[in-house]
Structures are given as C-alpha cells and as structure tokens.
N, C-alpha and C positions, 0 to 999 in steps of 0.2 A: 362440707362438714364444718363443725365449729373449730376455731383455732385454740390450741391449748394455751397459748400465751394470753389470749383474751379471757379464757376461763380462769386462769391464775390471777389476772389483774382485776377481774370483776366477778369473783366467785359468788358472792351473796346475790348480786343482781341477776346473774345467770340462773341460779337456783330459783329465785323468786319468779322470774318470767317463764321458766320452763314448767313451773307448777301449773300455769294456765293450760298447759298441754297434758297435765297429769303425769309429768315425768318426776320420778322420785329424786330427792336430793342425794341419796346414796350413790346414784350413777355418777354424779359430778364428783363426789368424794373419791370414787373408784378411779376416775380419769386422773385426778390429781395425784393419787397414790401411785398409779402406774407410771405417770410422768416423772415423779420423784425417783422411783426405782430406775427408770430408764436413764435419767440424767446422772444418777450415781454410777451406773454401769458404764456410761459414756466417759465419765471422769476417770474411772479406774482404767478403762481401755486406753484412753489418751495418755495417762501416766505410764502405763506399762509399755506402750509403743515408744514413748519418749525415752524411757530408761533403756529400752532395747537399742534404739538408735544411738544413744550416747555411748553404750558399751561397744557397739560395733565400731565406732570411730576410735575408741581406745584400743581395741584389739589390733587395728591396723598399725597404730603407733608402736605397740609392743612388738609386733612382728618385725617392724622396721629396725627397732633397737636391739633385736635379738633375744628379747625376753619371752621366749616361746611358752614357758610354763605359765606365766601370767596370762598370756594370750589365750592359751587353751582353757585356763580356768574361767576366764570371762566368756569364752565361746560356749562353754557348758551352761553358764548362767543365761546367755542369750537364748539358748535352746529352751531352757525352762520358761523364759519370758515369752517366747513364741507360742509355746503350748498354752500358757496362761492367757495370752492375748486371743488365741483361737477360741478358747472356752468363753472368755468374756464377750467376744464378738458374736458367738452363737446365742449367748444369753441376752445380749443387747437386741439382736434381731428378733428373738422370740418375744421380748418385752415390747418392742416397737410394733410388731405385728398385732399383739394383743391390744395395745393402745389404739392403733388404727382401726381395728375391728370394732372396738367399743365406740369410738367416735362415729363410725359409720352407722351405728344403731341409734344415735341421738339426733332428734329432729332439730330444725332451726329454732333459734330464739324468736318468739313472737314479738312483733312491734308493740310499743307501749299502748297503742289504741286498740289492739285485738281484745275483744271481750272475752271474759271467762265463759265457760260452757262445756258441755259434754258431747253434744250432737248437733245436727242441723237445726233442731228445734230452738237452739239458743243463738242462732245467727241473727244479726241485726239488719233490718231493712233500712237502708239509708237513702233510697231514691225509688220513685215509681212514676211511670209516664205512659200515656197512651190510653185510648178508649177501648174497652172490651166490647166487641161487636155483639149486637143482639141477634142471635141466631134463631131460626125457626125451631119449633118443637121437635122436628124430625131430623135435626142436625146429626151428622155422623162423625165418629172419631176417624182419624186419618187412615187407619188400617182398613176400614170399610170403604172409605173414599178411594183408596188406592185400588181396591178390588173392583169397585163400581166403574171406575174410569180406566181400568187396566193399565195403570202407570207404574205400579210396584208389585212384584210377585214374590211374596214371602215363602210360599210353598215351593216354588221353583228353586229359590236359593237354598232351601233346606234339602231339596233333592240333590243339588249339585255339591253342596258342602255340608250344611247343617243349619240349625236354627241360628239366627243372628247374622245371616249373610244374604241380604235381600238382593233381588235383581230389579234394576230400574229399566223401564221400557218406554219407548215412544216419547211422549211429552214429559213423562216423569224423568227420563234420562236427560232430555234437553233442559228441563228446569234445574236439574242437579248441576249440569255443566254451566248453565247461566249463573247460578249462585257462586260457583267457584270463580268464574271470570269477573263477576261484579265485585266480589270481595277482594280479589287480587288488584283490580283496577283502583278500588278505593284506597287500598294500602299503599300502592306505588305512588298514587297521587299525593299521599300524605308524607312521602319522602322515604318510604321503605324500599329497599332493593330486593327484587324477587330472586330467589334461589330455587333450583331443583336439586334435591338431595336424595341419597340412597334410602331405601325403605327397610334395609337391614343394617344393624349396627353391631359392633363387637362389644365384648364385655366391658372394656375400658370406657367406652362411650356411655354404657348404662350406668357405670359407677360415677362417671363424670357429672351427670346431671341429677343423680340421686334416685333413678328408677331401681337401681340395684344397690344394696340387697333388699330395699324396702318393698318393692313391688314385683319381685321375681315371680310370684305365683300368678300375677296378672298378665305376664308377657309370654308370647309364643316363642319358644326356644327351638331353633334349628340345631339339634344336638350334633349332627354329623359335622357341621362346620363351626359350632359354638358361636352362632350368631343369633340375634334377637330381632323379630319383627317389631317395628317401632310402634309405641303406643301413642305417639304424638311427634310432630315435626320438631318440637322443642329439642328432642334428643340429638338428632344429627346436626341441626343448625347450630345449636350452642356448642357442640363439640368441634365445630370448625376452629374454635379458638382454644382448644385444649393445648396446654403447654406452650402458649403464645404470650409474648409481651407486645401488646399493641401500642401504637403511638397515642399519647394523650390528645394530640391534634386530630386524631381520627374519631374521637368520641363526640357524640354518641354514634354507635354502630346500630343501624336499624335494618332488620331483615324480615321479609315475609316469604312464606312458602306454602304451597299446597301439597299435601300427601294423603294417601289413604292411611288410616290408623287401625291398629289391631290390638284388641284387648280381650283376654279370656273371660273377664267378668265372672269368675267362678262363684257359684252360689246365687246367681241372679235369676230369680224366678218370680212368677206372680203377675197379676194384671198390670202392675205399674211398669212392667218392662215389655209390654206388648208393642207390636209394630216397630216404629222407629225410635221408641223411647230409650231402648238400650240395645246396642248391637256389638257384635264381635269384630266387624269390619265397618268402618265409616270414613267419610271424607271430612277433612278439616283444613281450613286455612289458618296459619299461625303467624303471630308476631313475636319476634325476639329482639331484645335490645341489650346492648352492652353499654353501661353508663358510668360516668364519674360518680363516686359515692355521694358527693354533695348534691347531685342533681337527679338521683334515681327516683325519689318520691315525686318530684315534679314530672318526671317521665311517666310514672305510674298514673298520675292524674291525667296526663295527655292521652294515654292509651284508653283510659276509661271514657274520656270525652269522645275519642274517635269511634269507639264501639257504640256509644249513644247515638252518634250521627248516623251510623249504618242502620240501626234499628228504627230511628225516626224516618229514614227514607223508605224502609220496608213497611212502615206504619203498623208495626206489631206492638201490642201492649207488653211492657216489660218492667221488671224491677231489678234493683241492685242490692245485694246482701254483702255485709262485711262478715266474713267467716269468724266464728268463735274459735277458741283454742282447741276444742275437741274435734272440730271439723276441718281445721286448717291442714293443708297438704304438708307432707313430711318436710319438704325442702323450703317452704315458703315462710317469709317473715310477716307478710300481709297479703291477703287475697280478697278480691271483690268478685263475687259470682253474679253473672247476669242470668236472669230467668225470664223466659217468654211465657205468656199465659196461653194455655191451650183451652180454648173456649168449649170445645166439644167434650173434652175430658174433665173440664172444670178443675184444673190443677196447673201449678207452675212447673216448667221444664227448664232445667239448666242448659244454657247454650254457650256459655263462655266463663272461663276463670281467668282473671288478670292478676298476676302475682309479682311481687318484688322479693327476690331471694337474697338481696343484699350480697354479702360475700360468701354465702354458704356454698353455692355451686362453684364460684370462682376459686375457692380454696381447694375443692376437689379437682377442678380443671387445671389449677395453677395458671389461671388467666389473670394477667397483670398488665399494668402500664407504668411507664416511667413518669414520675411527677416532675415539677419544675426544678427540684433539687437533685434529680437523677436517681431517686429512690424508687424501687419497685413496690407498687401498691396494688392490692387486690381490687379488681373492678367489681361493680355490681351488675348482676344479670336480672332481666325481667322477661316474662313471656305472657302471652294472652291469646286466647282463641278469637279469631276474627274472620269467620266464625265456624263453629261445629255445625255441619250441615243437617244431620238427621232431624234434630228437634226444631231447627229453623224451618225446614221443609214441612214438618208436622204442623207447626204453627201456621204456616201459610195455607196449607191444605184445609185446616179446620176453620181458621178465622176468616178466610176468604171464600168459603163455600156459599153458593147461592142456589136457588131452585133450578137455575139454568146451567150450573157447572161451577168450576173453581176459577175465580178471577185471578189474574196474575198481577202482582204489585206493579204499579206504573214504572218504577225505576228498573224493573227487570225485563220489561217488554222489548227494549232494544236488544237484549241478549237472547231472549227466547225466540223472538220472531212471531209470537202469538200472544194474545191477551186473555185467552180463556181455555181451560181444559173442560171439554164437554163430551 
C-alpha cells in the first residue's frame, strides 16, 4: 500500500498520477484527514501517559515522606488519567484501523510513462515480433484440435469438477510437462533459484501481495481453515520475505517457481473464453525479484528481455503492450503484457504480465533492507509470468498445426521425446 508520509510529502503529484487510474482526489484528502486525526490522538495519548508516569513517581515520593493525603490525591488523578488513556487508545486504534483500511483500497501510483486510458483498448503496443503462419482454410481452433487428437478433455474435466478444469491426456499431458520443465530450465539458467511453495496461503499472505482485499471475489476460499488457493505463485513466493530485513548484499533476489493456479473468474462467459483461453485451474511458471529501488526498472527490462528470448525459441508470434492506467493491475506501478497470436482464432491471447510494484507490496509486507548507513529501506518487488501455460499451449497447437498433425517446436522436442502429435 502507499506510504502516508509519501502522500503527505507529494500530495499533488500523488493525486495527479492516481487520476490516470480514475481515483478521485477526495480519497487522498480523506487519507490525510484521517492521518491528521490519528496523529492528534497519538499526541494526546503520549501526553496523558507521560503525565501519568510523572504523577506515579511523585506519589512514591509523597508516601516516603509521609504525605499520604497528597499521595492519595495524586493517586485519584492517575486513575482518571488511566481511564482517559484507555479511551484515547481505543479511539487511536479505531482511527488507525480506518486509515489502514482506506489505504488498502487505494491502488499503486502509476509510473510516469503509464499511458492514460480506461480499458485494454487504450493499451500501447510497444513491440511486435514473429511471423504469423499461413494456415490452411480448414485450420482448427485449439479446442477442436484437442478433441481431434485426444490430448485434452474438457468434458471429462467438467464431469470431475466443473467447467474450466481440463484433463490433459497422453501427448497433451507430456507437452504440458515439457513446457513446465523448459520454462524452469530457462529461468534457472538465467540465475533464478527454483522454489516449490505451498498452493494454499493464509489471509496475511493475501494481504501482503495485494490480492486481498482487491481480488477476494476471484480467489477460492477454504473457509473451514481460512486459507486461500493461490491465484499465482507470486503470492507464496513473495511472502517468503514478509516481515524480513534482507541484506543489501543479497540483492537482487531472483526466484522462479512452478505452481497450479486457481481463479474463480466470476462472470467469464462467451466464445472468447472457450477451451484454454480462460480456466479456473491452470499451470504457470513465475518469476519474482526483490530489488534495490535504484535498480528495479533495469530489472524489469531484464525480465522483459528474458521472456522475449523464450518466445523467440518457441517461434511464436507475439507482441508487448504497455498497460494504460485503466487496465493496470491494482498493485502495479508499470506492467508489460505479452500476447501470443492465435492464428486459428485470429486474436491475441495474453500469456504473461511483467510488473514492477516498486514499494507498494514491500510496504504491506514490511520487506526491507539495511542501506550503507544502517537505515531500513523498503525494497522493490517485481514479478512476471514465465510463462502461463494454457494460452502458450493454445498458441502452439494452433500455429503449429499441419495436415499431418501438430508439429512440436524444436526447442521442446528434447523435453517431449516426440516431434509430432498425430
């Protein structure tokens, strides 16, 4: 969440940049008003406690000197001060909770280069690469290819669980496993350390990375245990560092991990969500970085370049979009979306979001490092999909289809053990 001190010091700039997200200035005014009231209550409480402590010392002196009446008089006064301090403490806690709750509802400040806009239609295309293959007139979308070659069974998944939970079979399952292994190998070769993390997280972890309370309706909640199925590995991986002070010498921290991901995606219907386009359970390999604030944007560029390299090796046509204010994720300061072109569907499919959160998550997590002067400084956190499997798989099935079957990208053949699905 945003730091109140930063809002106080840069009020007009904060208001101006949040307007790109369509956040009203009145919200920032409310934050500052609550903070002023909170600080006034804190000052009153501090003064009351100081007065009470002072009188307590005097009471002891009066008792020692035999001035019992004066001691009893002051003792009655300290009783009144204790009641007053209790009331002030309750008021302070209520005001602090109200301030924290309001701060949780305010998204991150967009980077200066984030374009204005209200929806995905206003995102900026900043890069495009790859040749769109020329398919035969009878080319099929991936859900029909999956049925034709018996590699993904959507109906069986619906029988077992419900819509959005496909079953991968035979070479489809093997290709899925190959993609996971390939992505992890690429990431570890680039200096990321592989982690295996829990697929359930507690509420504190959800708040730490900003999924709660913003995306509560999209998360599966195990109510009996008050745990949440993860929507992305970003949540458990980043929360490794919750309430931690890391060494500046350890920066950057670079982690990759594979997990299944679970999203309710409430209200998602229609042809655009058919097949693998949008699922409730899907596999994803994630990148997470903890960076020095002065180097986080250099790190973001490095992550973008890394994902470009993967897509070049897969030989999939793709583009990169800089998200506008209206489409920017709640916790992000700057996001680049990667989209692969689905030739059979004739549309772009998002396969990765790469984001710099600056100090927004770190402030929630209390993730800090000691600088050269021994001062605790909030780190910057970043994450990116490397990659989300369903739409990568959809792109491979559709773009690599031939009259004889589906060709496997050369870079994946060592992982699959076969070069054709037929």
